[in-house]
C-alpha positions as CSV (number, residue, x, y, z in Angstrom):
1,X,-1.1,-9.1,-0.5
2,X,-2.6,-9.2,2.6
3,X,-0.8,-6.6,4.6
4,X,-1.9,-4.2,7.0
5,X,1.0,-1.6,7.8
6,X,3.9,-0.6,5.7
7,X,6.3,1.9,7.6
8,X,8.2,4.5,5.3
9,X,11.9,4.7,6.5
10,X,14.3,7.2,5.1
11,X,16.9,5.0,2.9
12,X,19.6,7.2,4.1
13,X,19.1,6.7,8.2
14,X,21.1,3.8,9.7
15,X,19.6,4.5,12.7
16,X,16.0,4.4,11.7
17,X,16.4,1.4,9.8
18,X,17.7,-0.3,12.7
19,X,14.8,0.8,14.7
20,X,12.2,-0.3,12.4
21,X,13.5,-3.7,11.3
22,X,13.0,-4.5,15.1
23,X,9.2,-3.4,14.8
24,X,6.1,-4.7,14.0
25,X,4.9,-3.4,10.7
26,X,4.3,-6.0,7.9
27,X,6.2,-4.0,5.5
28,X,9.0,-1.6,5.7
29,X,9.2,0.9,2.6
30,X,13.0,2.0,2.3
31,X,12.6,5.5,0.7
32,X,15.2,7.0,-1.7
33,X,12.8,9.7,-3.0
34,X,11.1,12.1,-1.1
35,X,12.9,11.5,2.4
36,X,16.3,12.2,1.0
37,X,18.1,15.0,-0.2
38,X,19.7,14.8,-3.9
39,X,23.4,14.5,-2.1
40,X,22.3,11.9,0.1
41,X,21.0,9.5,-2.6
42,X,24.1,7.4,-3.5
43,X,24.6,6.7,0.3
44,X,20.9,5.7,0.5
45,X,21.1,3.3,-2.3
46,X,24.0,1.7,-0.7
47,X,22.5,1.7,2.5
48,X,19.1,0.2,1.2
49,X,20.9,-2.8,-0.9
50,X,23.0,-3.6,2.6
51,X,19.5,-3.8,4.1
52,X,18.0,-6.1,1.3
53,X,20.7,-8.4,1.8
54,X,20.7,-9.0,5.5
55,X,18.2,-11.4,7.1
56,X,14.7,-9.9,7.2
57,X,11.5,-10.7,9.0
58,X,9.4,-7.7,7.5
59,X,8.7,-7.5,4.0
60,X,10.7,-5.0,2.2
61,X,9.7,-2.2,-0.3
62,X,11.4,0.4,-1.9
63,X,10.1,3.5,-3.0
64,X,12.3,4.6,-5.9
65,X,12.2,8.4,-7.3
66,X,9.9,8.8,-10.5
67,X,10.5,7.2,-13.5
68,X,11.0,10.3,-15.3
69,X,14.0,11.6,-12.9
70,X,17.2,11.2,-13.4
71,X,17.5,8.8,-10.0
72,X,15.4,6.1,-11.0
73,X,17.3,3.9,-13.0
74,X,20.1,4.3,-10.4
75,X,18.0,3.3,-7.8
76,X,17.0,0.1,-9.3
77,X,20.3,-0.8,-10.5
78,X,21.4,-0.6,-6.9
79,X,18.4,-2.4,-5.3
80,X,16.8,-5.2,-7.4
81,X,20.0,-7.5,-6.4
82,X,18.6,-7.6,-3.1
83,X,15.0,-8.9,-4.1
84,X,13.3,-6.3,-2.7
85,X,9.5,-7.6,-2.0
86,X,7.9,-4.2,-3.9
87,X,8.9,-1.3,-5.8
88,X,6.8,1.6,-4.5
89,X,6.3,3.7,-7.7
90,X,5.5,7.5,-7.2
91,X,4.3,10.3,-9.1
92,X,2.9,7.6,-11.9
93,X,1.2,9.3,-14.6
94,X,-0.9,6.2,-15.8
95,X,-0.2,2.6,-16.2
96,X,2.3,2.9,-18.9
97,X,4.7,4.0,-16.6
98,X,3.8,0.3,-14.5
99,X,4.7,-1.2,-18.1
100,X,8.2,0.8,-18.3
101,X,9.0,0.0,-14.7
102,X,8.4,-3.8,-15.3
103,X,10.8,-3.7,-18.6
104,X,13.3,-2.0,-16.6
105,X,12.8,-4.7,-13.5
106,X,12.8,-7.4,-15.9
107,X,16.4,-6.6,-17.5
108,X,18.0,-6.1,-14.0
109,X,16.4,-8.9,-12.7
110,X,17.8,-10.9,-15.6
111,X,21.1,-9.6,-14.8
112,X,21.2,-10.2,-11.3
113,X,19.9,-13.6,-11.5
114,X,16.7,-12.8,-9.8
115,X,13.5,-14.5,-10.5
116,X,11.7,-13.2,-13.5
117,X,8.3,-11.4,-12.1
118,X,9.3,-11.8,-8.4
119,X,9.4,-8.3,-7.5
120,X,5.8,-6.6,-7.3
121,X,4.9,-3.2,-7.7
122,X,2.7,-0.7,-6.2
123,X,1.9,2.6,-7.4
124,X,1.6,6.2,-5.8
125,X,-1.0,6.9,-8.8
126,X,-2.6,10.3,-8.0
127,X,0.0,12.6,-6.8
128,X,-0.2,14.6,-10.0
129,X,-2.8,16.2,-11.6
130,X,-2.7,14.7,-14.9
131,X,-3.1,11.5,-12.9
132,X,-6.4,12.1,-11.7
133,X,-7.5,11.6,-15.2
134,X,-5.9,8.3,-16.0
135,X,-6.7,5.9,-13.0
136,X,-8.9,3.7,-14.8
137,X,-5.9,2.7,-17.2
138,X,-4.4,0.1,-14.6
139,X,-7.7,-1.8,-15.0
140,X,-6.1,-3.1,-18.2
141,X,-3.5,-5.0,-16.8
142,X,-0.3,-3.7,-15.4
143,X,2.4,-6.1,-15.2
144,X,3.3,-6.8,-11.5
145,X,0.9,-4.5,-10.1
146,X,-0.5,-5.7,-6.8
147,X,-2.0,-2.4,-5.0
148,X,-2.6,1.0,-5.7
149,X,-2.2,4.1,-3.4
150,X,-2.9,7.6,-3.3
151,X,-0.7,10.8,-2.1
152,X,-2.7,13.8,-0.7
153,X,0.4,15.8,0.2
154,X,2.1,15.5,-3.3
155,X,-1.1,16.1,-5.1
156,X,-1.8,19.5,-3.1
157,X,2.0,20.4,-3.9
158,X,1.0,19.8,-7.4
159,X,-2.1,21.8,-7.6
160,X,-0.4,24.8,-5.8
161,X,-3.0,24.0,-2.7
162,X,-2.0,25.7,0.9
163,X,-3.5,22.5,2.4
164,X,-5.4,19.5,1.5
165,X,-8.2,19.9,4.2
166,X,-10.4,22.4,5.6
167,X,-10.7,24.2,8.9
168,X,-12.3,21.0,10.6
169,X,-9.4,18.7,9.6
170,X,-11.5,17.1,6.7
171,X,-10.3,16.6,3.1
172,X,-11.5,19.0,0.8
173,X,-13.4,17.9,-2.5
174,X,-10.1,17.3,-4.5
175,X,-8.7,15.1,-2.2
176,X,-12.1,13.2,-1.3
177,X,-12.0,12.5,-5.0
178,X,-8.5,11.2,-5.2
179,X,-9.4,8.8,-2.4
180,X,-12.5,7.4,-4.0
181,X,-10.7,7.1,-7.3
182,X,-7.9,5.1,-5.6
183,X,-10.6,2.8,-4.3
184,X,-12.2,2.4,-7.5
185,X,-9.1,2.2,-9.6
186,X,-7.9,-0.7,-7.2
187,X,-11.2,-2.5,-7.6
188,X,-11.2,-2.4,-11.4
189,X,-7.6,-3.7,-11.5
190,X,-8.3,-6.5,-8.9
191,X,-5.6,-5.5,-6.4
192,X,-5.2,-3.9,-3.0
193,X,-6.3,-0.3,-2.3
194,X,-3.5,1.1,0.2
195,X,-4.7,4.1,2.1
196,X,-2.1,6.9,2.6
197,X,-0.1,8.1,5.2
198,X,-1.7,10.3,8.6
199,X,0.5,13.0,8.8
200,X,-0.6,14.2,12.2
201,X,2.2,12.3,14.4
202,X,0.9,11.9,18.0
203,X,-2.7,12.4,16.9
204,X,-3.4,8.5,17.8
205,X,-7.2,9.2,18.1
206,X,-7.5,10.8,15.0
207,X,-5.4,8.1,13.4
208,X,-7.7,5.3,14.7
209,X,-10.5,7.1,13.2
210,X,-9.1,7.3,9.6
211,X,-8.0,3.7,9.9
212,X,-11.4,2.5,10.6
213,X,-13.0,4.9,8.2
214,X,-10.6,3.3,5.4
215,X,-10.9,-0.5,6.4
216,X,-15.1,0.2,6.3
217,X,-14.7,1.9,2.7
218,X,-12.2,-1.0,1.3
219,X,-8.8,0.0,1.8
220,X,-6.7,-3.2,2.7
221,X,-4.0,-1.7,4.6
222,X,-2.2,1.9,5.6
223,X,0.9,3.5,5.0
224,X,2.8,4.9,8.5
225,X,5.4,7.8,8.8
226,X,6.1,7.1,12.2
227,X,6.7,3.7,14.3
228,X,4.3,4.5,17.0
229,X,1.3,4.5,14.2
230,X,1.8,0.9,13.3
231,X,0.1,-0.4,16.2
232,X,-3.0,1.3,15.7
233,X,-2.9,0.7,11.8
234,X,-2.4,-3.2,12.5
235,X,-5.2,-3.6,14.8
236,X,-7.8,-1.4,12.6
237,X,-7.1,-4.0,9.4
238,X,-7.2,-7.1,11.6
239,X,-10.6,-8.7,11.7
240,X,-11.9,-8.1,15.2
241,X,-13.4,-10.9,17.3
242,X,-17.2,-9.7,16.1
243,X,-15.8,-9.6,12.5
244,X,-14.8,-13.3,12.5
245,X,-17.5,-14.7,14.6
246,X,-20.1,-12.8,11.5
247,X,-18.0,-14.3,9.2
248,X,-18.1,-17.5,10.2
249,X,-22.0,-17.3,10.9
250,X,-22.3,-16.3,7.2
251,X,-20.0,-19.0,5.9
252,X,-21.8,-21.8,8.1
253,X,-24.9,-20.6,7.0
254,X,-24.5,-21.1,3.3
255,X,-22.6,-24.3,3.7
256,X,-25.9,-25.2,5.6
257,X,-27.8,-24.5,2.5
258,X,-25.9,-25.3,-0.7
259,X,-27.1,-24.3,-4.3
260,X,-29.3,-21.0,-2.3
261,X,-27.9,-17.6,-3.6
262,X,-29.9,-15.6,-0.8
263,X,-30.1,-16.0,2.7
264,X,-31.0,-14.2,5.7
265,X,-29.0,-14.0,8.9
266,X,-30.2,-11.4,11.7
267,X,-32.7,-9.9,9.8
268,X,-30.3,-8.8,7.0
269,X,-30.2,-10.0,3.6
270,X,-27.1,-12.1,2.4
271,X,-26.0,-12.9,-1.2
272,X,-22.6,-14.3,-2.8
273,X,-20.3,-11.2,-2.3
274,X,-21.4,-11.2,1.4
275,X,-20.1,-15.0,1.2
276,X,-16.8,-13.7,-0.4
277,X,-16.2,-11.0,2.2
278,X,-16.7,-13.2,4.9
279,X,-14.3,-15.9,3.3
280,X,-11.7,-13.2,2.8
281,X,-12.5,-11.8,6.6
282,X,-11.7,-15.9,8.2
283,X,-8.6,-15.8,5.6
284,X,-7.2,-12.9,6.8
285,X,-8.0,-14.1,10.7
286,X,-5.8,-17.1,9.9
287,X,-2.7,-15.3,8.5
288,X,-2.8,-12.5,11.2
289,X,-3.7,-15.1,14.3
290,X,-0.1,-16.6,12.9
291,X,1.8,-13.4,12.5
C-alpha cells in the first residue's frame, strides 16, 4: 500500500472536503459512517460521488457503513462508479465480511464498467467484542484485502467502557491486546497494519510519540482525524536520514558478501530478515522522496 497518512473527512461537508483535497495526506477517507447522521447520508453519498469523479491528487477511500446495516449497499451503489481506491469496512466481524464485500463490489464494478478487483479493501477489524476472537481469519486470504486497522473508540463503546485509557493516558489492557492483534493479523495476512486515530486534537507531542511507537512496532501508516495531524504522521512514517543510511549499509554489506546469510555490522548480527527490512526502507525512501 505504501501510504503514511489517511485523513478522515466527513462525507457530507463540502467545506472540509474542499480543504482536505488541498492538503498533504497520502489518502483521504471520505466518511459516510460515524461522522454522518442518518438523515444526511443520502447527501453524503452524492457529495462523495462527485468528489470521486473530480480530478484527484490523493488516494481516495470511502468508509461505508457496516455490512449488516441498512445503509451499506446504498453506499456502495452510489460510490463504486467513481472508482475509489479503497473501501474502508467498519465493524468487520471476520474475513467472511470481506468475502461478502468482495461479492458486492464485483457485481457493482461489472455494472458500472469498473475494472474488476480494482477497488481494494481495508478492514476496521476489532471494533466489536466478537471480532477480537476472529482476527486470525484474515490470514486465510480475503479478496481485495490490503490492510487491517483497529478502533479503540468503537471497541470501548461495544464493551461499555467509560474510557479506553487509564489516568496516565495509557491504553488499558483490552485495547493493548486489540492493537497487538491488529499487528499480528496484518502480518499473518501479509498486508499493511494501519494504526488507529489519535483523538487528542492539538496534542501534537502526544501524537508524535504514538506515531514513533507505532512505526517501531510494525505499523506502516496511521489514520488522522484533523489536518494538523498529517504532517507529523507523514514525518514519522517516512524513513529518516539515519534510517536510510543504515539501510544502505546493510544492503551494501550483503551485496559485498554474496551467499552469506549472517553478517555483522556495528557490533550487531544481521541476517536475511534485516536485509529485507533494509530493502523496504530504501523503497519507501525512494517513493516518498518523489512525492
